[in-house]
C-alpha positions as CSV (number, residue, x, y, z in Angstrom):
1,X,325.0,214.7,108.4
2,X,323.4,214.5,105.1
3,X,322.2,211.3,103.5
4,X,322.7,210.8,99.8
5,X,319.7,209.5,97.9
6,X,319.9,205.9,96.8
7,X,318.7,205.2,93.3
8,X,315.9,202.8,93.3
9,X,316.5,199.4,91.7
10,X,314.1,196.7,90.7
11,X,315.2,193.5,92.3
12,X,312.6,191.5,90.5
13,X,314.4,189.2,87.8
14,X,313.0,189.5,84.3
15,X,311.1,186.4,83.0
16,X,313.3,184.0,81.1
17,X,313.1,184.2,77.3
18,X,311.1,181.4,75.6
19,X,313.5,178.7,74.3
20,X,313.3,178.1,70.5
21,X,311.5,174.9,69.6
22,X,313.8,172.0,69.2
23,X,313.8,169.9,66.1
24,X,313.6,166.9,68.4
25,X,310.4,168.1,70.0
26,X,307.0,167.9,68.5
27,X,305.3,171.1,67.3
28,X,302.2,172.1,69.1
29,X,299.2,170.6,67.4
30,X,301.2,168.0,65.3
31,X,302.0,164.4,66.3
32,X,305.6,163.6,67.1
33,X,307.5,162.2,64.0
34,X,308.4,158.6,64.1
35,X,311.7,157.1,62.9
36,X,311.8,153.6,61.5
37,X,314.4,151.4,63.1
38,X,317.5,150.9,61.0
39,X,316.7,147.2,60.4
40,X,313.3,148.2,58.9
41,X,314.9,150.9,56.7
42,X,317.4,148.3,55.3
43,X,314.6,145.9,54.6
44,X,312.7,148.6,52.6
45,X,315.8,149.2,50.5
46,X,316.8,145.6,50.0
47,X,313.3,144.4,48.9
48,X,313.2,146.3,45.5
49,X,316.8,145.4,44.8
50,X,316.0,141.7,45.4
51,X,312.9,141.9,43.2
52,X,314.9,143.5,40.4
53,X,317.6,140.8,40.6
54,X,314.9,138.1,40.5
55,X,313.3,139.7,37.4
56,X,316.6,139.5,35.4
57,X,316.6,135.7,34.8
58,X,312.8,135.7,34.2
59,X,313.2,138.4,31.5
60,X,316.1,136.5,30.0
61,X,314.2,133.2,30.0
62,X,311.2,134.9,28.3
63,X,313.5,136.3,25.6
64,X,314.9,132.9,24.8
65,X,311.6,131.2,24.9
66,X,310.1,133.4,22.2
67,X,309.3,131.4,19.1
68,X,311.7,131.8,16.2
69,X,310.4,133.7,13.2
70,X,308.9,131.5,10.5
71,X,309.4,128.5,12.8
72,X,313.2,128.5,12.2
73,X,315.5,126.1,14.0
74,X,319.1,126.6,13.0
75,X,321.6,124.5,14.8
76,X,325.4,124.9,14.4
77,X,327.3,121.7,15.1
78,X,330.8,122.8,14.4
79,X,332.3,126.3,14.4
80,X,334.3,127.4,11.4
81,X,337.2,129.6,12.2
82,X,338.2,130.3,8.6
83,X,335.3,129.7,6.2
84,X,337.3,130.3,3.1
85,X,339.9,127.7,3.9
86,X,337.4,125.3,5.2
87,X,335.5,125.3,1.9
88,X,331.8,125.3,1.1
89,X,329.9,122.4,2.8
90,X,327.8,120.0,0.9
91,X,324.0,120.4,1.2
92,X,321.6,117.6,1.7
93,X,317.9,117.3,2.4
94,X,317.2,114.8,5.1
95,X,313.6,114.4,6.1
96,X,312.4,117.8,7.4
97,X,315.7,119.5,7.5
98,X,318.6,120.8,5.4
99,X,322.0,119.7,6.6
100,X,325.5,121.0,5.6
101,X,328.5,118.6,5.7
102,X,332.2,119.4,5.7
103,X,333.6,118.3,2.3
104,X,336.7,116.9,3.9
105,X,335.7,115.4,7.2
106,X,332.1,114.6,6.3
107,X,331.0,116.0,9.7
108,X,327.8,118.0,10.0
109,X,328.4,121.7,10.2
110,X,324.8,122.9,10.6
111,X,321.2,121.9,10.4
112,X,318.2,124.0,9.4
113,X,314.6,123.1,9.9
114,X,311.2,124.8,10.1
115,X,308.4,123.7,12.3
116,X,305.7,121.8,10.3
117,X,307.5,122.3,6.9
118,X,309.9,120.3,4.8
119,X,312.5,121.3,2.3
120,X,311.6,120.5,-1.3
121,X,314.7,121.8,-3.2
122,X,318.1,123.3,-2.3
123,X,320.5,125.3,-4.4
124,X,324.0,125.9,-3.3
125,X,326.0,129.0,-4.4
126,X,329.2,130.6,-3.1
127,X,328.2,131.8,0.4
128,X,324.6,130.9,0.0
129,X,322.3,127.9,0.6
130,X,318.9,128.6,-1.0
131,X,316.0,126.4,0.0
132,X,312.4,126.0,-1.3
133,X,310.0,124.9,1.5
134,X,306.7,123.1,1.2
135,X,304.7,126.3,2.2
136,X,306.2,128.2,-0.7
137,X,308.8,130.1,1.3
138,X,312.3,130.6,-0.1
139,X,315.2,131.1,2.4
140,X,318.9,131.9,2.2
141,X,321.2,130.5,4.8
142,X,324.9,131.5,5.3
143,X,326.3,128.4,3.7
144,X,329.8,128.2,5.2
145,X,329.1,128.4,8.9
146,X,325.3,128.4,9.2
147,X,325.6,131.6,11.1
148,X,322.2,133.0,10.1
149,X,319.2,132.7,7.9
150,X,319.7,135.9,5.9
151,X,316.2,136.3,4.4
152,X,312.8,134.7,3.9
153,X,310.7,135.4,0.8
154,X,307.3,134.0,0.0
155,X,306.1,132.9,-3.4
156,X,302.4,133.9,-3.3
157,X,299.9,131.3,-4.1
158,X,302.4,128.5,-4.6
159,X,301.8,126.3,-1.5
160,X,298.8,124.5,-3.0
161,X,300.5,124.1,-6.3
162,X,303.6,122.6,-4.7
163,X,301.4,119.9,-3.1
164,X,300.2,118.7,-6.5
165,X,301.9,116.4,-9.0
166,X,302.3,119.2,-11.6
167,X,304.9,120.9,-9.4
168,X,307.1,117.8,-9.6
169,X,308.4,118.5,-6.1
170,X,309.4,122.1,-6.9
171,X,311.7,121.2,-9.8
172,X,313.0,124.3,-11.6
173,X,311.6,126.8,-9.1
174,X,315.0,128.0,-8.0
175,X,317.0,129.3,-10.9
176,X,320.3,131.2,-10.8
177,X,320.4,134.2,-13.2
178,X,324.1,135.1,-12.9
179,X,327.4,133.3,-12.3
180,X,327.6,132.5,-8.6
181,X,323.9,133.1,-8.3
182,X,324.2,136.7,-7.3
183,X,320.7,137.0,-8.7
184,X,318.1,134.3,-8.0
185,X,314.9,133.7,-9.9
186,X,311.9,132.0,-8.3
187,X,309.7,130.5,-11.0
188,X,306.1,129.6,-10.3
189,X,303.1,129.2,-12.6
190,X,301.8,132.7,-12.1
191,X,305.1,134.7,-12.1
192,X,308.8,134.9,-12.2
193,X,310.4,136.9,-9.4
194,X,314.1,137.9,-9.2
195,X,315.9,138.5,-5.9
196,X,319.3,139.9,-5.2
197,X,321.0,137.2,-3.3
198,X,323.0,139.3,-0.9
199,X,320.0,140.7,0.9
200,X,316.9,139.2,-0.7
201,X,315.8,142.5,-2.3
202,X,313.1,142.0,-5.0
203,X,314.4,143.4,-8.2
204,X,311.7,142.6,-10.8
205,X,308.5,140.5,-11.3
206,X,307.2,139.1,-14.6
207,X,303.6,137.8,-14.5
208,X,302.4,135.1,-16.9
209,X,300.3,136.2,-19.8
210,X,296.5,135.9,-19.3
211,X,295.5,132.3,-20.1
212,X,299.1,131.1,-19.9
213,X,301.2,129.6,-17.1
214,X,304.9,129.1,-16.5
215,X,306.3,125.6,-16.2
216,X,309.4,125.7,-14.0
217,X,310.4,122.1,-14.7
218,X,310.7,123.0,-18.4
219,X,313.1,125.9,-17.9
220,X,316.6,125.7,-19.4
221,X,319.7,127.9,-19.4
222,X,321.5,128.9,-22.6
223,X,324.1,131.6,-23.3
224,X,323.4,133.6,-20.2
225,X,319.6,133.5,-20.5
226,X,316.9,131.5,-18.8
227,X,314.3,130.1,-21.1
228,X,311.0,129.3,-19.4
229,X,308.1,127.5,-21.0
230,X,304.8,129.4,-20.9
231,X,302.1,127.2,-22.5
232,X,298.8,128.9,-23.1
233,X,295.2,127.5,-23.2
234,X,294.4,129.3,-26.4
235,X,294.9,127.1,-29.4
236,X,295.8,130.1,-31.5
237,X,298.8,131.2,-29.4
238,X,302.0,131.2,-31.3
239,X,304.9,129.1,-30.1
240,X,307.1,132.2,-29.7
241,X,304.6,133.6,-27.1
242,X,304.8,130.3,-25.2
243,X,308.5,130.6,-24.4
244,X,310.1,133.6,-22.6
245,X,313.7,134.5,-22.1
246,X,314.9,136.4,-19.0
247,X,318.2,137.3,-17.4
248,X,319.1,139.2,-14.2
249,X,317.7,142.4,-15.7
250,X,314.3,141.0,-16.6
251,X,312.6,139.8,-19.8
252,X,314.9,139.9,-22.9
253,X,313.1,141.7,-25.7
254,X,314.5,143.7,-28.7
255,X,315.5,147.3,-27.8
256,X,315.0,147.0,-24.1
257,X,316.6,149.5,-21.7
258,X,316.8,147.5,-18.4
259,X,317.2,149.1,-15.0
260,X,320.2,148.3,-12.9
261,X,319.9,145.8,-10.1
262,X,321.5,148.0,-7.4
263,X,324.5,145.8,-6.9
264,X,326.0,146.3,-3.4
265,X,329.5,145.4,-4.5
266,X,331.5,142.2,-3.9
267,X,330.0,140.1,-1.1
268,X,332.2,139.5,1.9
């Protein structure tokens, strides 16, 4: 009987393949990652949010605590729904403030004051309340409702003069140049400056002649012109040189070609 050969087989099992490294297991040579507890992660997120929320009222308080420009303190006592029907309020200077009163009820609409200053003169015009202050500043307040101080303009070198007797308390400094005071002249000894009322834009400046000075309290209006006395120290100065005439376009002289004033149209 013949015996068939049997094919030799290796009964030894192959070594198992190396398992891939798990993401949950530390890599060789590196420390195992640590995961913060959920409560700590929530604390880290909540802390910046809480700080941001706390900063909001602090920023708001800092904004409201900033000093007002020029030391302004404008207080509205009564809101005006329809300014045209309500009418222009009356203007009064009381101590260190300008106050506007309703012409019918007599109740105060608004009060305007400036720190350390006092109003010397006021001039009311449709929609405007012009004020000359003791430091030589001229302001324009929205007359009907006291909603804002539209502009501030300084009269250079006038503060010391306004403190003296020659200024007569600022008499004649504020002079309307047009009907409704659409152009306003500020007259001081050294110069006459004209401003557009709607936005305070400086339109022209007329300096006094050398050796002469303007006298605002001796200014008069006639036939659409403003006549301002300009006395001179020189005894030989003619009387015609000691009086000037101006209007909203500047000094009135024969043959002049005045520039426009850049009117912005009807005020609203």
